[in-house]
PAKE-747127 format. One record per residue (C-alpha): z, y, x; residue number from 1. Coordinates in nm, 2 decimals. Example, Ala and Ser with C-alpha at 12.3 -4.5 7.8 and 13.67 -1.06 7.14 Angstrom:
<nodes>
<z=0.78; y=-0.45; x=1.23; i=1>;
<z=0.71; y=-0.11; x=1.37; i=2>;
</nodes>
This chain:
<nodes>
<z=-5.61; y=12.70; x=12.83; i=1>;
<z=-5.93; y=12.94; x=12.84; i=2>;
<z=-6.12; y=12.85; x=13.19; i=3>;
<z=-6.24; y=13.11; x=13.34; i=4>;
<z=-6.52; y=13.17; x=13.57; i=5>;
<z=-6.40; y=13.42; x=13.86; i=6>;
<z=-6.56; y=13.59; x=14.13; i=7>;
<z=-6.34; y=13.73; x=14.40; i=8>;
<z=-6.45; y=13.95; x=14.70; i=9>;
<z=-6.23; y=13.97; x=15.05; i=10>;
<z=-6.07; y=13.60; x=15.00; i=11>;
<z=-6.03; y=13.54; x=15.40; i=12>;
<z=-5.71; y=13.70; x=15.38; i=13>;
<z=-5.44; y=13.92; x=15.20; i=14>;
<z=-5.47; y=13.96; x=14.84; i=15>;
<z=-5.80; y=13.82; x=14.79; i=16>;
<z=-5.69; y=13.50; x=14.95; i=17>;
<z=-5.37; y=13.48; x=14.74; i=18>;
<z=-5.54; y=13.59; x=14.45; i=19>;
<z=-5.81; y=13.31; x=14.49; i=20>;
<z=-5.49; y=13.03; x=14.49; i=21>;
<z=-5.39; y=13.16; x=14.23; i=22>;
<z=-5.67; y=13.15; x=14.02; i=23>;
<z=-5.72; y=12.82; x=14.09; i=24>;
<z=-5.32; y=12.72; x=14.01; i=25>;
<z=-5.44; y=12.87; x=13.66; i=26>;
<z=-5.71; y=12.62; x=13.63; i=27>;
<z=-6.01; y=12.85; x=13.64; i=28>;
<z=-6.38; y=12.83; x=13.83; i=29>;
<z=-6.34; y=13.02; x=14.14; i=30>;
<z=-6.62; y=13.20; x=14.35; i=31>;
<z=-6.47; y=13.30; x=14.67; i=32>;
<z=-6.67; y=13.55; x=14.90; i=33>;
<z=-6.61; y=13.62; x=15.26; i=34>;
<z=-6.81; y=13.72; x=15.56; i=35>;
<z=-6.89; y=13.47; x=15.83; i=36>;
<z=-6.74; y=13.17; x=15.64; i=37>;
<z=-6.89; y=12.93; x=15.91; i=38>;
<z=-6.76; y=13.15; x=16.22; i=39>;
<z=-6.46; y=13.37; x=16.25; i=40>;
<z=-6.34; y=13.27; x=15.91; i=41>;
<z=-6.45; y=12.91; x=15.90; i=42>;
<z=-6.09; y=12.81; x=15.88; i=43>;
<z=-5.99; y=13.00; x=15.58; i=44>;
<z=-6.32; y=12.91; x=15.44; i=45>;
<z=-6.24; y=12.54; x=15.45; i=46>;
<z=-5.91; y=12.56; x=15.34; i=47>;
<z=-6.00; y=12.74; x=15.05; i=48>;
<z=-6.29; y=12.51; x=14.97; i=49>;
<z=-6.02; y=12.19; x=14.96; i=50>;
<z=-5.82; y=12.34; x=14.67; i=51>;
<z=-6.08; y=12.20; x=14.44; i=52>;
<z=-6.24; y=12.37; x=14.19; i=53>;
<z=-6.33; y=12.66; x=14.46; i=54>;
<z=-6.69; y=12.74; x=14.61; i=55>;
<z=-6.69; y=13.00; x=14.91; i=56>;
<z=-6.99; y=13.20; x=14.94; i=57>;
<z=-7.11; y=13.41; x=15.21; i=58>;
<z=-7.13; y=13.74; x=15.08; i=59>;
<z=-7.13; y=14.10; x=15.24; i=60>;
<z=-7.05; y=14.37; x=14.98; i=61>;
<z=-7.21; y=14.62; x=15.19; i=62>;
<z=-7.56; y=14.44; x=15.15; i=63>;
<z=-7.69; y=14.49; x=14.84; i=64>;
<z=-7.92; y=14.17; x=14.86; i=65>;
<z=-7.63; y=13.93; x=14.96; i=66>;
<z=-7.43; y=14.05; x=14.62; i=67>;
<z=-7.70; y=14.02; x=14.40; i=68>;
<z=-7.80; y=13.69; x=14.55; i=69>;
<z=-7.44; y=13.53; x=14.54; i=70>;
<z=-7.42; y=13.70; x=14.10; i=71>;
<z=-7.79; y=13.55; x=14.04; i=72>;
<z=-7.66; y=13.17; x=14.20; i=73>;
<z=-7.34; y=13.20; x=14.02; i=74>;
<z=-7.53; y=13.31; x=13.68; i=75>;
<z=-7.73; y=13.01; x=13.74; i=76>;
<z=-7.47; y=12.74; x=13.80; i=77>;
<z=-7.24; y=12.90; x=13.51; i=78>;
<z=-7.44; y=13.03; x=13.26; i=79>;
<z=-7.17; y=13.36; x=13.28; i=80>;
<z=-6.89; y=13.56; x=13.51; i=81>;
<z=-6.59; y=13.61; x=13.28; i=82>;
<z=-6.41; y=13.80; x=13.57; i=83>;
<z=-6.51; y=13.99; x=13.92; i=84>;
<z=-6.22; y=14.09; x=14.15; i=85>;
<z=-6.33; y=14.37; x=14.41; i=86>;
<z=-6.06; y=14.28; x=14.68; i=87>;
<z=-6.28; y=14.34; x=14.96; i=88>;
<z=-6.17; y=14.65; x=15.17; i=89>;
<z=-6.13; y=14.85; x=15.49; i=90>;
<z=-5.80; y=15.08; x=15.56; i=91>;
<z=-5.85; y=15.38; x=15.77; i=92>;
<z=-5.61; y=15.61; x=15.98; i=93>;
<z=-5.63; y=15.88; x=16.21; i=94>;
<z=-5.69; y=16.27; x=16.23; i=95>;
<z=-5.99; y=16.35; x=15.99; i=96>;
<z=-6.16; y=16.53; x=16.19; i=97>;
<z=-6.20; y=16.25; x=16.43; i=98>;
<z=-6.42; y=16.05; x=16.16; i=99>;
<z=-6.78; y=16.12; x=16.21; i=100>;
<z=-7.07; y=16.10; x=15.94; i=101>;
<z=-7.12; y=15.72; x=16.06; i=102>;
<z=-6.75; y=15.65; x=16.02; i=103>;
<z=-6.69; y=15.81; x=15.68; i=104>;
<z=-7.01; y=15.58; x=15.55; i=105>;
<z=-6.88; y=15.27; x=15.72; i=106>;
<z=-6.55; y=15.29; x=15.48; i=107>;
<z=-6.74; y=15.41; x=15.18; i=108>;
<z=-6.96; y=15.14; x=15.21; i=109>;
<z=-6.73; y=14.87; x=15.18; i=110>;
<z=-6.42; y=15.06; x=14.96; i=111>;
<z=-6.69; y=15.25; x=14.72; i=112>;
<z=-7.04; y=15.08; x=14.74; i=113>;
<z=-6.92; y=14.76; x=14.77; i=114>;
<z=-6.75; y=14.75; x=14.43; i=115>;
<z=-7.02; y=14.95; x=14.23; i=116>;
<z=-7.31; y=14.74; x=14.38; i=117>;
<z=-7.10; y=14.43; x=14.25; i=118>;
<z=-7.04; y=14.58; x=13.92; i=119>;
<z=-7.37; y=14.72; x=13.86; i=120>;
<z=-7.48; y=14.37; x=13.94; i=121>;
<z=-7.25; y=14.19; x=13.69; i=122>;
<z=-7.29; y=14.45; x=13.40; i=123>;
<z=-7.60; y=14.33; x=13.23; i=124>;
<z=-7.47; y=13.95; x=13.20; i=125>;
<z=-7.13; y=14.10; x=13.08; i=126>;
<z=-7.32; y=14.34; x=12.82; i=127>;
<z=-7.48; y=14.07; x=12.72; i=128>;
<z=-7.23; y=13.82; x=12.64; i=129>;
<z=-7.02; y=14.13; x=12.55; i=130>;
<z=-6.72; y=14.01; x=12.71; i=131>;
<z=-6.60; y=14.04; x=13.07; i=132>;
<z=-6.38; y=14.17; x=13.32; i=133>;
<z=-6.38; y=14.38; x=13.62; i=134>;
<z=-6.07; y=14.43; x=13.86; i=135>;
<z=-6.11; y=14.70; x=14.11; i=136>;
<z=-5.84; y=14.66; x=14.38; i=137>;
<z=-5.75; y=15.05; x=14.45; i=138>;
<z=-5.41; y=15.22; x=14.60; i=139>;
<z=-5.13; y=15.44; x=14.51; i=140>;
<z=-5.34; y=15.63; x=14.82; i=141>;
<z=-5.62; y=15.64; x=14.53; i=142>;
<z=-5.33; y=15.86; x=14.33; i=143>;
<z=-5.19; y=16.06; x=14.59; i=144>;
<z=-5.35; y=16.15; x=14.93; i=145>;
<z=-5.13; y=16.13; x=15.23; i=146>;
<z=-5.23; y=16.34; x=15.55; i=147>;
<z=-5.41; y=16.13; x=15.85; i=148>;
<z=-5.52; y=15.86; x=15.57; i=149>;
<z=-5.76; y=16.13; x=15.44; i=150>;
<z=-6.06; y=15.92; x=15.49; i=151>;
<z=-5.88; y=15.63; x=15.31; i=152>;
<z=-5.77; y=15.83; x=15.05; i=153>;
<z=-6.11; y=15.99; x=14.98; i=154>;
<z=-6.26; y=15.62; x=14.91; i=155>;
<z=-5.98; y=15.51; x=14.69; i=156>;
<z=-5.98; y=15.81; x=14.49; i=157>;
<z=-6.37; y=15.80; x=14.42; i=158>;
<z=-6.34; y=15.43; x=14.34; i=159>;
<z=-6.06; y=15.56; x=14.08; i=160>;
<z=-6.31; y=15.80; x=13.95; i=161>;
<z=-6.58; y=15.50; x=13.94; i=162>;
<z=-6.34; y=15.27; x=13.76; i=163>;
<z=-6.20; y=15.57; x=13.49; i=164>;
<z=-6.50; y=15.64; x=13.39; i=165>;
<z=-6.64; y=15.28; x=13.36; i=166>;
<z=-6.31; y=15.22; x=13.17; i=167>;
<z=-6.44; y=15.42; x=12.85; i=168>;
<z=-6.80; y=15.38; x=12.89; i=169>;
<z=-6.84; y=15.00; x=12.91; i=170>;
<z=-6.54; y=14.90; x=12.70; i=171>;
<z=-6.71; y=14.97; x=12.36; i=172>;
<z=-6.96; y=14.69; x=12.48; i=173>;
<z=-6.69; y=14.44; x=12.51; i=174>;
<z=-6.64; y=14.48; x=12.89; i=175>;
<z=-6.31; y=14.59; x=13.06; i=176>;
<z=-6.30; y=14.77; x=13.39; i=177>;
<z=-5.95; y=14.82; x=13.50; i=178>;
<z=-5.79; y=14.90; x=13.87; i=179>;
<z=-5.47; y=14.78; x=14.02; i=180>;
<z=-5.33; y=15.01; x=14.27; i=181>;
<z=-5.10; y=14.83; x=14.55; i=182>;
<z=-4.83; y=15.05; x=14.77; i=183>;
<z=-4.83; y=14.93; x=15.11; i=184>;
<z=-4.77; y=14.56; x=15.20; i=185>;
<z=-4.79; y=14.34; x=15.48; i=186>;
<z=-5.14; y=14.20; x=15.52; i=187>;
<z=-5.41; y=14.16; x=15.77; i=188>;
<z=-5.59; y=14.47; x=15.67; i=189>;
<z=-5.32; y=14.66; x=15.90; i=190>;
<z=-5.48; y=14.43; x=16.18; i=191>;
<z=-5.80; y=14.59; x=16.09; i=192>;
<z=-5.82; y=14.95; x=16.07; i=193>;
<z=-6.10; y=15.19; x=16.15; i=194>;
<z=-6.03; y=15.52; x=16.34; i=195>;
<z=-6.24; y=15.81; x=16.41; i=196>;
<z=-6.48; y=15.77; x=16.68; i=197>;
<z=-6.51; y=16.15; x=16.78; i=198>;
<z=-6.18; y=16.16; x=17.00; i=199>;
<z=-6.26; y=16.48; x=17.19; i=200>;
<z=-6.08; y=16.70; x=16.90; i=201>;
<z=-5.76; y=16.49; x=16.92; i=202>;
<z=-5.59; y=16.72; x=17.22; i=203>;
<z=-5.63; y=17.03; x=17.04; i=204>;
<z=-5.43; y=16.92; x=16.75; i=205>;
<z=-5.11; y=16.92; x=17.04; i=206>;
<z=-4.80; y=16.75; x=16.87; i=207>;
<z=-4.97; y=16.67; x=16.52; i=208>;
<z=-5.17; y=16.43; x=16.73; i=209>;
<z=-4.85; y=16.20; x=16.72; i=210>;
<z=-4.82; y=16.18; x=16.35; i=211>;
<z=-5.06; y=15.89; x=16.30; i=212>;
<z=-4.87; y=15.64; x=16.51; i=213>;
<z=-4.55; y=15.75; x=16.42; i=214>;
<z=-4.68; y=15.71; x=16.02; i=215>;
<z=-4.81; y=15.34; x=16.14; i=216>;
<z=-4.43; y=15.30; x=16.31; i=217>;
<z=-4.31; y=15.41; x=15.97; i=218>;
<z=-4.45; y=15.16; x=15.78; i=219>;
<z=-4.37; y=14.88; x=15.99; i=220>;
<z=-3.98; y=15.01; x=15.91; i=221>;
<z=-4.05; y=14.99; x=15.58; i=222>;
<z=-4.22; y=14.64; x=15.58; i=223>;
<z=-3.89; y=14.51; x=15.77; i=224>;
<z=-3.66; y=14.67; x=15.52; i=225>;
<z=-3.80; y=14.61; x=15.20; i=226>;
<z=-4.00; y=14.29; x=15.28; i=227>;
<z=-4.27; y=14.37; x=15.00; i=228>;
<z=-4.42; y=14.02; x=14.92; i=229>;
<z=-4.85; y=14.06; x=14.85; i=230>;
<z=-4.79; y=13.77; x=14.62; i=231>;
<z=-4.70; y=14.05; x=14.38; i=232>;
<z=-5.05; y=14.18; x=14.38; i=233>;
<z=-5.20; y=13.89; x=14.29; i=234>;
<z=-4.98; y=13.82; x=14.03; i=235>;
<z=-5.06; y=14.17; x=13.89; i=236>;
<z=-5.43; y=14.08; x=13.90; i=237>;
<z=-5.37; y=13.74; x=13.71; i=238>;
<z=-5.14; y=13.92; x=13.43; i=239>;
<z=-5.46; y=14.12; x=13.36; i=240>;
<z=-5.69; y=13.81; x=13.36; i=241>;
<z=-5.43; y=13.68; x=13.10; i=242>;
<z=-5.40; y=14.00; x=12.88; i=243>;
<z=-5.64; y=13.99; x=12.61; i=244>;
<z=-5.98; y=14.16; x=12.59; i=245>;
<z=-5.94; y=14.55; x=12.48; i=246>;
<z=-5.59; y=14.56; x=12.55; i=247>;
<z=-5.55; y=14.56; x=12.95; i=248>;
<z=-5.46; y=14.91; x=13.10; i=249>;
<z=-5.63; y=15.08; x=13.32; i=250>;
<z=-5.41; y=15.12; x=13.61; i=251>;
<z=-5.14; y=14.87; x=13.73; i=252>;
<z=-4.94; y=14.97; x=13.95; i=253>;
<z=-4.76; y=14.74; x=14.20; i=254>;
<z=-4.55; y=14.97; x=14.47; i=255>;
<z=-4.17; y=14.83; x=14.55; i=256>;
<z=-4.17; y=15.13; x=14.78; i=257>;
<z=-4.24; y=15.39; x=14.52; i=258>;
<z=-4.09; y=15.24; x=14.19; i=259>;
<z=-4.17; y=15.42; x=13.84; i=260>;
<z=-4.31; y=15.74; x=14.05; i=261>;
<z=-4.65; y=15.65; x=14.05; i=262>;
<z=-4.64; y=15.46; x=13.71; i=263>;
<z=-4.50; y=15.78; x=13.55; i=264>;
<z=-4.80; y=15.99; x=13.71; i=265>;
<z=-5.04; y=15.76; x=13.60; i=266>;
<z=-4.93; y=15.79; x=13.23; i=267>;
<z=-4.89; y=16.15; x=13.22; i=268>;
<z=-5.22; y=16.21; x=13.37; i=269>;
<z=-5.38; y=15.96; x=13.15; i=270>;
<z=-5.24; y=16.12; x=12.81; i=271>;
<z=-5.39; y=16.47; x=12.91; i=272>;
<z=-5.70; y=16.31; x=13.00; i=273>;
<z=-5.78; y=16.16; x=12.65; i=274>;
<z=-5.69; y=16.48; x=12.51; i=275>;
<z=-5.97; y=16.64; x=12.71; i=276>;
<z=-6.19; y=16.34; x=12.58; i=277>;
<z=-6.12; y=16.45; x=12.26; i=278>;
<z=-6.12; y=16.76; x=12.25; i=279>;
<z=-6.50; y=16.75; x=12.40; i=280>;
<z=-6.60; y=16.51; x=12.07; i=281>;
<z=-6.55; y=16.18; x=12.25; i=282>;
<z=-6.31; y=15.98; x=12.04; i=283>;
<z=-6.49; y=15.71; x=11.97; i=284>;
<z=-6.44; y=15.60; x=12.36; i=285>;
<z=-6.07; y=15.59; x=12.29; i=286>;
<z=-5.96; y=15.36; x=12.03; i=287>;
</nodes>
């Protein structure tokens, strides 16, 4: 087996935690990042550290210096980073108008700028070795914008744009940049929700103001009926890692709730998009 050096963000819970465990089980060298591993995440950090071939790093994806220092440290120790999994993320729900400029900056700083900071930090070494894989954990909500998740959708739509552009831009240099699109899964993300700070506008929405709460109740019912297993997302990430370079799809949907709906939408749009690229003389980027 080809052991890889893998850097994963947001490993204190959810998809990141499960992906880190799965990578270790696969025999890879894992650098698992989280915030505050000596404080509120100490138990998770110790549990990961006891798995064997894991190093837990204190990294804040909203801090460029924190990201750059982590990447430099890993490169100094390992000489390379084969895979990056940009998993750290923040969920937001509520009436879009209630979100202030600061609220919007908070979610973009994590869900968009965080992946970009880490991507920018690792690309030079990956380009130099002409090999590497960056997996961005997006969402089905990055393809379809759901009402009262507008701010979250915005961040994920932007991440999709970043990933899609890079997919074609650096693939000729030996680097694959792809994404996983999970649907709703019962993870700790739903226990740490960003809501809008400007509550003064809520009353003017009348009965519509109740809809975000109704959506939350609907998601809970979905989890109770389908019982979607978050390990499916970790398995999809492992599948991409194991896929030969140059053969990885741009988007991988993992959504028991919608089945083939998102898959078919992705396939249709990508075919049209590549026809558009060819028409503008970018055929060389499509091979």
